[in-house]
mmCIF file as Biopython writes it, N, C-alpha, C and O atoms, coordinates in Angstrom:
data_model
#
loop_
_atom_site.group_PDB
_atom_site.id
_atom_site.type_symbol
_atom_site.label_atom_id
_atom_site.label_alt_id
_atom_site.label_comp_id
_atom_site.label_asym_id
_atom_site.label_entity_id
_atom_site.label_seq_id
_atom_site.pdbx_PDB_ins_code
_atom_site.Cartn_x
_atom_site.Cartn_y
_atom_site.Cartn_z
_atom_site.occupancy
_atom_site.B_iso_or_equiv
_atom_site.auth_seq_id
_atom_site.auth_asym_id
_atom_site.pdbx_PDB_model_num
ATOM 1   N N  . MET A ? 1  ? 71.855 115.023 113.745 1.0 0.0 1  A 1 
ATOM 2   C CA . MET A ? 1  ? 72.176 114.584 112.416 1.0 0.0 1  A 1 
ATOM 3   C C  . MET A ? 1  ? 73.681 114.783 112.191 1.0 0.0 1  A 1 
ATOM 4   O O  . MET A ? 1  ? 74.249 115.791 112.609 1.0 0.0 1  A 1 
ATOM 5   N N  . LYS A ? 2  ? 74.315 113.816 111.530 1.0 0.0 2  A 1 
ATOM 6   C CA . LYS A ? 2  ? 75.744 113.881 111.252 1.0 0.0 2  A 1 
ATOM 7   C C  . LYS A ? 2  ? 75.999 113.475 109.813 1.0 0.0 2  A 1 
ATOM 8   O O  . LYS A ? 2  ? 75.122 112.926 109.147 1.0 0.0 2  A 1 
ATOM 9   N N  . VAL A ? 3  ? 77.221 113.755 109.334 1.0 0.0 3  A 1 
ATOM 10  C CA . VAL A ? 3  ? 77.631 113.316 108.003 1.0 0.0 3  A 1 
ATOM 11  C C  . VAL A ? 3  ? 78.985 112.626 108.081 1.0 0.0 3  A 1 
ATOM 12  O O  . VAL A ? 3  ? 79.800 112.918 108.955 1.0 0.0 3  A 1 
ATOM 13  N N  . LYS A ? 4  ? 79.207 111.710 107.154 1.0 0.0 4  A 1 
ATOM 14  C CA . LYS A ? 4  ? 80.494 111.048 106.992 1.0 0.0 4  A 1 
ATOM 15  C C  . LYS A ? 4  ? 80.824 111.134 105.508 1.0 0.0 4  A 1 
ATOM 16  O O  . LYS A ? 4  ? 80.014 110.748 104.664 1.0 0.0 4  A 1 
ATOM 17  N N  . VAL A ? 5  ? 82.022 111.643 105.186 1.0 0.0 5  A 1 
ATOM 18  C CA . VAL A ? 5  ? 82.432 111.833 103.801 1.0 0.0 5  A 1 
ATOM 19  C C  . VAL A ? 5  ? 83.554 110.857 103.472 1.0 0.0 5  A 1 
ATOM 20  O O  . VAL A ? 5  ? 84.493 110.683 104.248 1.0 0.0 5  A 1 
ATOM 21  N N  . PHE A ? 6  ? 83.441 110.231 102.316 1.0 0.0 6  A 1 
ATOM 22  C CA . PHE A ? 6  ? 84.449 109.300 101.817 1.0 0.0 6  A 1 
ATOM 23  C C  . PHE A ? 6  ? 84.970 109.838 100.491 1.0 0.0 6  A 1 
ATOM 24  O O  . PHE A ? 6  ? 84.206 110.382 99.694  1.0 0.0 6  A 1 
ATOM 25  N N  . ASP A ? 7  ? 86.275 109.685 100.253 1.0 0.0 7  A 1 
ATOM 26  C CA . ASP A ? 7  ? 86.894 110.161 99.019  1.0 0.0 7  A 1 
ATOM 27  C C  . ASP A ? 7  ? 87.987 109.174 98.627  1.0 0.0 7  A 1 
ATOM 28  O O  . ASP A ? 7  ? 88.962 109.001 99.359  1.0 0.0 7  A 1 
ATOM 29  N N  . GLU A ? 8  ? 87.829 108.533 97.482  1.0 0.0 8  A 1 
ATOM 30  C CA . GLU A ? 8  ? 88.781 107.518 97.033  1.0 0.0 8  A 1 
ATOM 31  C C  . GLU A ? 8  ? 89.084 107.703 95.551  1.0 0.0 8  A 1 
ATOM 32  O O  . GLU A ? 8  ? 88.320 108.340 94.826  1.0 0.0 8  A 1 
ATOM 33  N N  . SER A ? 9  ? 90.195 107.146 95.111  1.0 0.0 9  A 1 
ATOM 34  C CA . SER A ? 9  ? 90.572 107.271 93.701  1.0 0.0 9  A 1 
ATOM 35  C C  . SER A ? 9  ? 90.102 106.081 92.862  1.0 0.0 9  A 1 
ATOM 36  O O  . SER A ? 9  ? 90.220 106.107 91.637  1.0 0.0 9  A 1 
ATOM 37  N N  . HIS A ? 10 ? 89.573 105.041 93.509  1.0 0.0 10 A 1 
ATOM 38  C CA . HIS A ? 10 ? 89.052 103.881 92.787  1.0 0.0 10 A 1 
ATOM 39  C C  . HIS A ? 10 ? 87.674 103.522 93.346  1.0 0.0 10 A 1 
ATOM 40  O O  . HIS A ? 10 ? 87.418 103.676 94.540  1.0 0.0 10 A 1 
ATOM 41  N N  . GLU A ? 11 ? 86.791 103.043 92.467  1.0 0.0 11 A 1 
ATOM 42  C CA . GLU A ? 11 ? 85.437 102.667 92.889  1.0 0.0 11 A 1 
ATOM 43  C C  . GLU A ? 11 ? 85.451 101.590 93.966  1.0 0.0 11 A 1 
ATOM 44  O O  . GLU A ? 11 ? 84.702 101.669 94.940  1.0 0.0 11 A 1 
ATOM 45  N N  . SER A ? 12 ? 86.297 100.594 93.791  1.0 0.0 12 A 1 
ATOM 46  C CA . SER A ? 12 ? 86.329 99.497  94.761  1.0 0.0 12 A 1 
ATOM 47  C C  . SER A ? 12 ? 86.816 99.963  96.130  1.0 0.0 12 A 1 
ATOM 48  O O  . SER A ? 12 ? 86.370 99.451  97.157  1.0 0.0 12 A 1 
ATOM 49  N N  . ASP A ? 13 ? 87.730 100.935 96.147  1.0 0.0 13 A 1 
ATOM 50  C CA . ASP A ? 13 ? 88.189 101.487 97.426  1.0 0.0 13 A 1 
ATOM 51  C C  . ASP A ? 13 ? 87.049 102.225 98.129  1.0 0.0 13 A 1 
ATOM 52  O O  . ASP A ? 13 ? 86.916 102.154 99.351  1.0 0.0 13 A 1 
ATOM 53  N N  . LEU A ? 14 ? 86.238 102.924 97.357  1.0 0.0 14 A 1 
ATOM 54  C CA . LEU A ? 14 ? 85.089 103.626 97.940  1.0 0.0 14 A 1 
ATOM 55  C C  . LEU A ? 14 ? 84.094 102.617 98.516  1.0 0.0 14 A 1 
ATOM 56  O O  . LEU A ? 14 ? 83.583 102.802 99.621  1.0 0.0 14 A 1 
ATOM 57  N N  . GLU A ? 15 ? 83.827 101.561 97.769  1.0 0.0 15 A 1 
ATOM 58  C CA . GLU A ? 15 ? 82.923 100.516 98.264  1.0 0.0 15 A 1 
ATOM 59  C C  . GLU A ? 15 ? 83.435 99.922  99.568  1.0 0.0 15 A 1 
ATOM 60  O O  . GLU A ? 15 ? 82.675 99.743  100.519 1.0 0.0 15 A 1 
ATOM 61  N N  . ASN A ? 16 ? 84.721 99.620  99.605  1.0 0.0 16 A 1 
ATOM 62  C CA . ASN A ? 16 ? 85.309 99.041  100.820 1.0 0.0 16 A 1 
ATOM 63  C C  . ASN A ? 16 ? 85.214 99.995  102.005 1.0 0.0 16 A 1 
ATOM 64  O O  . ASN A ? 16 ? 84.880 99.578  103.114 1.0 0.0 16 A 1 
ATOM 65  N N  . SER A ? 17 ? 85.504 101.268 101.777 1.0 0.0 17 A 1 
ATOM 66  C CA . SER A ? 17 ? 85.439 102.259 102.859 1.0 0.0 17 A 1 
ATOM 67  C C  . SER A ? 17 ? 84.026 102.381 103.415 1.0 0.0 17 A 1 
ATOM 68  O O  . SER A ? 17 ? 83.827 102.427 104.629 1.0 0.0 17 A 1 
ATOM 69  N N  . ILE A ? 18 ? 83.053 102.433 102.517 1.0 0.0 18 A 1 
ATOM 70  C CA . ILE A ? 18 ? 81.659 102.558 102.965 1.0 0.0 18 A 1 
ATOM 71  C C  . ILE A ? 18 ? 81.210 101.289 103.677 1.0 0.0 18 A 1 
ATOM 72  O O  . ILE A ? 18 ? 80.563 101.356 104.722 1.0 0.0 18 A 1 
ATOM 73  N N  . ASN A ? 19 ? 81.551 100.132 103.114 1.0 0.0 19 A 1 
ATOM 74  C CA . ASN A ? 19 ? 81.156 98.873  103.752 1.0 0.0 19 A 1 
ATOM 75  C C  . ASN A ? 19 ? 81.790 98.720  105.133 1.0 0.0 19 A 1 
ATOM 76  O O  . ASN A ? 19 ? 81.140 98.233  106.058 1.0 0.0 19 A 1 
ATOM 77  N N  . ASN A ? 20 ? 83.048 99.130  105.281 1.0 0.0 20 A 1 
ATOM 78  C CA . ASN A ? 20 ? 83.703 99.085  106.595 1.0 0.0 20 A 1 
ATOM 79  C C  . ASN A ? 20 ? 83.004 99.994  107.596 1.0 0.0 20 A 1 
ATOM 80  O O  . ASN A ? 20 ? 82.842 99.625  108.759 1.0 0.0 20 A 1 
ATOM 81  N N  . PHE A ? 21 ? 82.590 101.169 107.158 1.0 0.0 21 A 1 
ATOM 82  C CA . PHE A ? 21 ? 81.866 102.097 108.021 1.0 0.0 21 A 1 
ATOM 83  C C  . PHE A ? 21 ? 80.525 101.500 108.450 1.0 0.0 21 A 1 
ATOM 84  O O  . PHE A ? 21 ? 80.126 101.620 109.609 1.0 0.0 21 A 1 
ATOM 85  N N  . LEU A ? 22 ? 79.836 100.856 107.506 1.0 0.0 22 A 1 
ATOM 86  C CA . LEU A ? 22 ? 78.499 100.326 107.782 1.0 0.0 22 A 1 
ATOM 87  C C  . LEU A ? 22 ? 78.517 99.040  108.610 1.0 0.0 22 A 1 
ATOM 88  O O  . LEU A ? 22 ? 77.508 98.697  109.227 1.0 0.0 22 A 1 
ATOM 89  N N  . GLU A ? 23 ? 79.642 98.326  108.636 1.0 0.0 23 A 1 
ATOM 90  C CA . GLU A ? 23 ? 79.727 97.079  109.412 1.0 0.0 23 A 1 
ATOM 91  C C  . GLU A ? 23 ? 79.355 97.279  110.874 1.0 0.0 23 A 1 
ATOM 92  O O  . GLU A ? 23 ? 78.604 96.487  111.444 1.0 0.0 23 A 1 
ATOM 93  N N  . ASP A ? 24 ? 79.877 98.330  111.475 1.0 0.0 24 A 1 
ATOM 94  C CA . ASP A ? 24 ? 79.642 98.585  112.898 1.0 0.0 24 A 1 
ATOM 95  C C  . ASP A ? 24 ? 78.651 99.720  113.132 1.0 0.0 24 A 1 
ATOM 96  O O  . ASP A ? 24 ? 78.473 100.171 114.264 1.0 0.0 24 A 1 
ATOM 97  N N  . PHE A ? 25 ? 78.011 100.176 112.069 1.0 0.0 25 A 1 
ATOM 98  C CA . PHE A ? 25 ? 77.084 101.296 112.175 1.0 0.0 25 A 1 
ATOM 99  C C  . PHE A ? 25 ? 75.798 100.853 112.854 1.0 0.0 25 A 1 
ATOM 100 O O  . PHE A ? 25 ? 75.205 99.841  112.480 1.0 0.0 25 A 1 
ATOM 101 N N  . ASP A ? 26 ? 75.374 101.612 113.847 1.0 0.0 26 A 1 
ATOM 102 C CA . ASP A ? 26 ? 74.141 101.298 114.562 1.0 0.0 26 A 1 
ATOM 103 C C  . ASP A ? 26 ? 73.317 102.570 114.668 1.0 0.0 26 A 1 
ATOM 104 O O  . ASP A ? 26 ? 73.223 103.179 115.734 1.0 0.0 26 A 1 
ATOM 105 N N  . GLY A ? 27 ? 72.728 102.958 113.559 1.0 0.0 27 A 1 
ATOM 106 C CA . GLY A ? 27 ? 71.938 104.178 113.546 1.0 0.0 27 A 1 
ATOM 107 C C  . GLY A ? 27 ? 70.991 104.156 112.369 1.0 0.0 27 A 1 
ATOM 108 O O  . GLY A ? 27 ? 70.713 103.102 111.796 1.0 0.0 27 A 1 
ATOM 109 N N  . GLU A ? 28 ? 70.498 105.329 112.012 1.0 0.0 28 A 1 
ATOM 110 C CA . GLU A ? 28 ? 69.565 105.470 110.913 1.0 0.0 28 A 1 
ATOM 111 C C  . GLU A ? 28 ? 70.222 106.253 109.796 1.0 0.0 28 A 1 
ATOM 112 O O  . GLU A ? 28 ? 70.648 107.389 110.002 1.0 0.0 28 A 1 
ATOM 113 N N  . ILE A ? 29 ? 70.310 105.655 108.606 1.0 0.0 29 A 1 
ATOM 114 C CA . ILE A ? 29 ? 70.845 106.365 107.445 1.0 0.0 29 A 1 
ATOM 115 C C  . ILE A ? 29 ? 69.708 107.150 106.806 1.0 0.0 29 A 1 
ATOM 116 O O  . ILE A ? 29 ? 68.657 106.598 106.479 1.0 0.0 29 A 1 
ATOM 117 N N  . ILE A ? 30 ? 69.938 108.438 106.637 1.0 0.0 30 A 1 
ATOM 118 C CA . ILE A ? 30 ? 68.927 109.309 106.063 1.0 0.0 30 A 1 
ATOM 119 C C  . ILE A ? 30 ? 69.088 109.392 104.552 1.0 0.0 30 A 1 
ATOM 120 O O  . ILE A ? 30 ? 68.104 109.346 103.814 1.0 0.0 30 A 1 
ATOM 121 N N  . ASP A ? 31 ? 70.347 109.515 104.087 1.0 0.0 31 A 1 
ATOM 122 C CA . ASP A ? 31 ? 70.591 109.649 102.654 1.0 0.0 31 A 1 
ATOM 123 C C  . ASP A ? 31 ? 72.053 109.333 102.360 1.0 0.0 31 A 1 
ATOM 124 O O  . ASP A ? 31 ? 72.918 109.450 103.228 1.0 0.0 31 A 1 
ATOM 125 N N  . ILE A ? 32 ? 72.309 108.933 101.123 1.0 0.0 32 A 1 
ATOM 126 C CA . ILE A ? 32 ? 73.678 108.752 100.641 1.0 0.0 32 A 1 
ATOM 127 C C  . ILE A ? 32 ? 73.795 109.505 99.324  1.0 0.0 32 A 1 
ATOM 128 O O  . ILE A ? 32 ? 73.023 109.272 98.394  1.0 0.0 32 A 1 
ATOM 129 N N  . LYS A ? 33 ? 74.756 110.401 99.251  1.0 0.0 33 A 1 
ATOM 130 C CA . LYS A ? 33 ? 75.039 111.170 98.033  1.0 0.0 33 A 1 
ATOM 131 C C  . LYS A ? 33 ? 76.321 110.618 97.416  1.0 0.0 33 A 1 
ATOM 132 O O  . LYS A ? 33 ? 77.289 110.354 98.129  1.0 0.0 33 A 1 
ATOM 133 N N  . TYR A ? 34 ? 76.332 110.443 96.100  1.0 0.0 34 A 1 
ATOM 134 C CA . TYR A ? 34 ? 77.470 109.861 95.400  1.0 0.0 34 A 1 
ATOM 135 C C  . TYR A ? 34 ? 77.891 110.793 94.279  1.0 0.0 34 A 1 
ATOM 136 O O  . TYR A ? 34 ? 77.048 111.410 93.628  1.0 0.0 34 A 1 
ATOM 137 N N  . GLN A ? 35 ? 79.212 110.898 94.050  1.0 0.0 35 A 1 
ATOM 138 C CA . GLN A ? 35 ? 79.707 111.799 93.010  1.0 0.0 35 A 1 
ATOM 139 C C  . GLN A ? 35 ? 80.993 111.261 92.418  1.0 0.0 35 A 1 
ATOM 140 O O  . GLN A ? 35 ? 81.803 110.646 93.112  1.0 0.0 35 A 1 
ATOM 141 N N  . VAL A ? 36 ? 81.175 111.498 91.123  1.0 0.0 36 A 1 
ATOM 142 C CA . VAL A ? 36 ? 82.417 111.152 90.435  1.0 0.0 36 A 1 
ATOM 143 C C  . VAL A ? 36 ? 82.938 112.418 89.777  1.0 0.0 36 A 1 
ATOM 144 O O  . VAL A ? 36 ? 82.197 113.128 89.097  1.0 0.0 36 A 1 
ATOM 145 N N  . ALA A ? 37 ? 84.230 112.697 89.987  1.0 0.0 37 A 1 
ATOM 146 C CA . ALA A ? 37 ? 84.873 113.835 89.342  1.0 0.0 37 A 1 
ATOM 147 C C  . ALA A ? 37 ? 86.042 113.309 88.508  1.0 0.0 37 A 1 
ATOM 148 O O  . ALA A ? 37 ? 86.758 112.397 88.923  1.0 0.0 37 A 1 
ATOM 149 N N  . ILE A ? 38 ? 86.220 113.897 87.337  1.0 0.0 38 A 1 
ATOM 150 C CA . ILE A ? 38 ? 87.297 113.488 86.441  1.0 0.0 38 A 1 
ATOM 151 C C  . ILE A ? 38 ? 88.090 114.728 86.057  1.0 0.0 38 A 1 
ATOM 152 O O  . ILE A ? 38 ? 87.521 115.762 85.707  1.0 0.0 38 A 1 
ATOM 153 N N  . SER A ? 39 ? 89.409 114.609 86.127  1.0 0.0 39 A 1 
ATOM 154 C CA . SER A ? 39 ? 90.265 115.694 85.672  1.0 0.0 39 A 1 
ATOM 155 C C  . SER A ? 39 ? 91.389 115.109 84.825  1.0 0.0 39 A 1 
ATOM 156 O O  . SER A ? 39 ? 91.669 113.911 84.882  1.0 0.0 39 A 1 
ATOM 157 N N  . VAL A ? 40 ? 92.020 115.963 84.049  1.0 0.0 40 A 1 
ATOM 158 C CA . VAL A ? 40 ? 93.107 115.518 83.181  1.0 0.0 40 A 1 
ATOM 159 C C  . VAL A ? 40 ? 94.366 116.249 83.595  1.0 0.0 40 A 1 
ATOM 160 O O  . VAL A ? 40 ? 94.388 117.476 83.692  1.0 0.0 40 A 1 
ATOM 161 N N  . PHE A ? 41 ? 95.415 115.478 83.838  1.0 0.0 41 A 1 
ATOM 162 C CA . PHE A ? 41 ? 96.722 116.026 84.185  1.0 0.0 41 A 1 
ATOM 163 C C  . PHE A ? 41 ? 97.707 115.462 83.177  1.0 0.0 41 A 1 
ATOM 164 O O  . PHE A ? 41 ? 97.983 114.262 83.169  1.0 0.0 41 A 1 
ATOM 165 N N  . SER A ? 42 ? 98.243 116.346 82.316  1.0 0.0 42 A 1 
ATOM 166 C CA . SER A ? 42 ? 99.101 115.912 81.218  1.0 0.0 42 A 1 
ATOM 167 C C  . SER A ? 42 ? 98.254 115.007 80.326  1.0 0.0 42 A 1 
ATOM 168 O O  . SER A ? 42 ? 97.246 115.459 79.783  1.0 0.0 42 A 1 
ATOM 169 N N  . GLU A ? 43 ? 98.633 113.755 80.165  1.0 0.0 43 A 1 
ATOM 170 C CA . GLU A ? 43 ? 97.841 112.827 79.370  1.0 0.0 43 A 1 
ATOM 171 C C  . GLU A ? 43 ? 97.109 111.803 80.241  1.0 0.0 43 A 1 
ATOM 172 O O  . GLU A ? 43 ? 96.546 110.835 79.729  1.0 0.0 43 A 1 
ATOM 173 N N  . GLU A ? 44 ? 97.121 112.018 81.538  1.0 0.0 44 A 1 
ATOM 174 C CA . GLU A ? 44 ? 96.529 111.072 82.483  1.0 0.0 44 A 1 
ATOM 175 C C  . GLU A ? 44 ? 95.176 111.572 82.966  1.0 0.0 44 A 1 
ATOM 176 O O  . GLU A ? 44 ? 95.026 112.742 83.317  1.0 0.0 44 A 1 
ATOM 177 N N  . GLN A ? 45 ? 94.186 110.672 82.980  1.0 0.0 45 A 1 
ATOM 178 C CA . GLN A ? 45 ? 92.880 110.984 83.550  1.0 0.0 45 A 1 
ATOM 179 C C  . GLN A ? 45 ? 92.892 110.596 85.022  1.0 0.0 45 A 1 
ATOM 180 O O  . GLN A ? 45 ? 93.312 109.497 85.385  1.0 0.0 45 A 1 
ATOM 181 N N  . ILE A ? 46 ? 92.424 111.516 85.867  1.0 0.0 46 A 1 
ATOM 182 C CA . ILE A ? 46 ? 92.385 111.277 87.308  1.0 0.0 46 A 1 
ATOM 183 C C  . ILE A ? 46 ? 90.926 111.265 87.748  1.0 0.0 46 A 1 
ATOM 184 O O  . ILE A ? 46 ? 90.173 112.202 87.482  1.0 0.0 46 A 1 
ATOM 185 N N  . TYR A ? 47 ? 90.544 110.187 88.426  1.0 0.0 47 A 1 
ATOM 186 C CA . TYR A ? 47 ? 89.179 110.025 88.895  1.0 0.0 47 A 1 
ATOM 187 C C  . TYR A ? 47 ? 89.128 110.216 90.408  1.0 0.0 47 A 1 
ATOM 188 O O  . TYR A ? 47 ? 90.062 109.862 91.127  1.0 0.0 47 A 1 
ATOM 189 N N  . CYS A ? 48 ? 88.033 110.773 90.865  1.0 0.0 48 A 1 
ATOM 190 C CA . CYS A ? 48 ? 87.787 110.929 92.290  1.0 0.0 48 A 1 
ATOM 191 C C  . CYS A ? 48 ? 86.352 110.461 92.559  1.0 0.0 48 A 1 
ATOM 192 O O  . CYS A ? 48 ? 85.390 111.074 92.096  1.0 0.0 48 A 1 
ATOM 193 N N  . PHE A ? 49 ? 86.227 109.374 93.311  1.0 0.0 49 A 1 
ATOM 194 C CA . PHE A ? 49 ? 84.932 108.827 93.671  1.0 0.0 49 A 1 
ATOM 195 C C  . PHE A ? 49 ? 84.642 109.220 95.115  1.0 0.0 49 A 1 
ATOM 196 O O  . PHE A ? 49 ? 85.432 108.932 96.013  1.0 0.0 49 A 1 
ATOM 197 N N  . SER A ? 50 ? 83.516 109.872 95.332  1.0 0.0 50 A 1 
ATOM 198 C CA . SER A ? 50 ? 83.213 110.311 96.686  1.0 0.0 50 A 1 
ATOM 199 C C  . SER A ? 50 ? 81.748 110.024 97.040  1.0 0.0 50 A 1 
ATOM 200 O O  . SER A ? 50 ? 80.884 109.900 96.171  1.0 0.0 50 A 1 
ATOM 201 N N  . ALA A ? 51 ? 81.511 109.927 98.330  1.0 0.0 51 A 1 
ATOM 202 C CA . ALA A ? 51 ? 80.157 109.707 98.831  1.0 0.0 51 A 1 
ATOM 203 C C  . ALA A ? 51 ? 80.027 110.394 100.179 1.0 0.0 51 A 1 
ATOM 204 O O  . ALA A ? 51 ? 80.991 110.505 100.936 1.0 0.0 51 A 1 
ATOM 205 N N  . MET A ? 52 ? 78.827 110.848 100.459 1.0 0.0 52 A 1 
ATOM 206 C CA . MET A ? 52 ? 78.517 111.443 101.743 1.0 0.0 52 A 1 
ATOM 207 C C  . MET A ? 52 ? 77.311 110.709 102.321 1.0 0.0 52 A 1 
ATOM 208 O O  . MET A ? 52 ? 76.263 110.617 101.682 1.0 0.0 52 A 1 
ATOM 209 N N  . ILE A ? 53 ? 77.471 110.196 103.523 1.0 0.0 53 A 1 
ATOM 210 C CA . ILE A ? 53 ? 76.367 109.533 104.201 1.0 0.0 53 A 1 
ATOM 211 C C  . ILE A ? 53 ? 75.825 110.471 105.270 1.0 0.0 53 A 1 
ATOM 212 O O  . ILE A ? 53 ? 76.569 110.942 106.130 1.0 0.0 53 A 1 
ATOM 213 N N  . ILE A ? 54 ? 74.538 110.736 105.210 1.0 0.0 54 A 1 
ATOM 214 C CA . ILE A ? 54 ? 73.862 111.563 106.207 1.0 0.0 54 A 1 
ATOM 215 C C  . ILE A ? 54 ? 73.115 110.600 107.117 1.0 0.0 54 A 1 
ATOM 216 O O  . ILE A ? 54 ? 72.344 109.762 106.650 1.0 0.0 54 A 1 
ATOM 217 N N  . TYR A ? 55 ? 73.350 110.725 108.425 1.0 0.0 55 A 1 
ATOM 218 C CA . TYR A ? 55 ? 72.777 109.752 109.357 1.0 0.0 55 A 1 
ATOM 219 C C  . TYR A ? 55 ? 72.463 110.374 110.706 1.0 0.0 55 A 1 
ATOM 220 O O  . TYR A ? 55 ? 72.914 111.474 111.026 1.0 0.0 55 A 1 
ATOM 221 N N  . ASN A ? 56 ? 71.687 109.652 111.481 1.0 0.0 56 A 1 
ATOM 222 C CA . ASN A ? 56 ? 71.399 110.021 112.872 1.0 0.0 56 A 1 
ATOM 223 C C  . ASN A ? 56 ? 72.157 109.089 113.779 1.0 0.0 56 A 1 
ATOM 224 O O  . ASN A ? 56 ? 72.068 109.209 115.001 1.0 0.0 56 A 1 
#
C-alpha cells in the first residue's frame, strides 16, 4: 500500500495535479482524502487544497 499527497493553493491546480497522476496510473485506488485549510495573513485569506490518494 502506498500514498500520494497533493497540496495546491487553488482548486483547479489540485484537480489538474490529481488528473495528471491518474492518467498513467495502473493500480487500485483504495481511498481519496480531501481537505481545505484557510488561514488569514494580514487582510489576505490563504487557502490550501490538499488530497491524499491511498493505493496499491
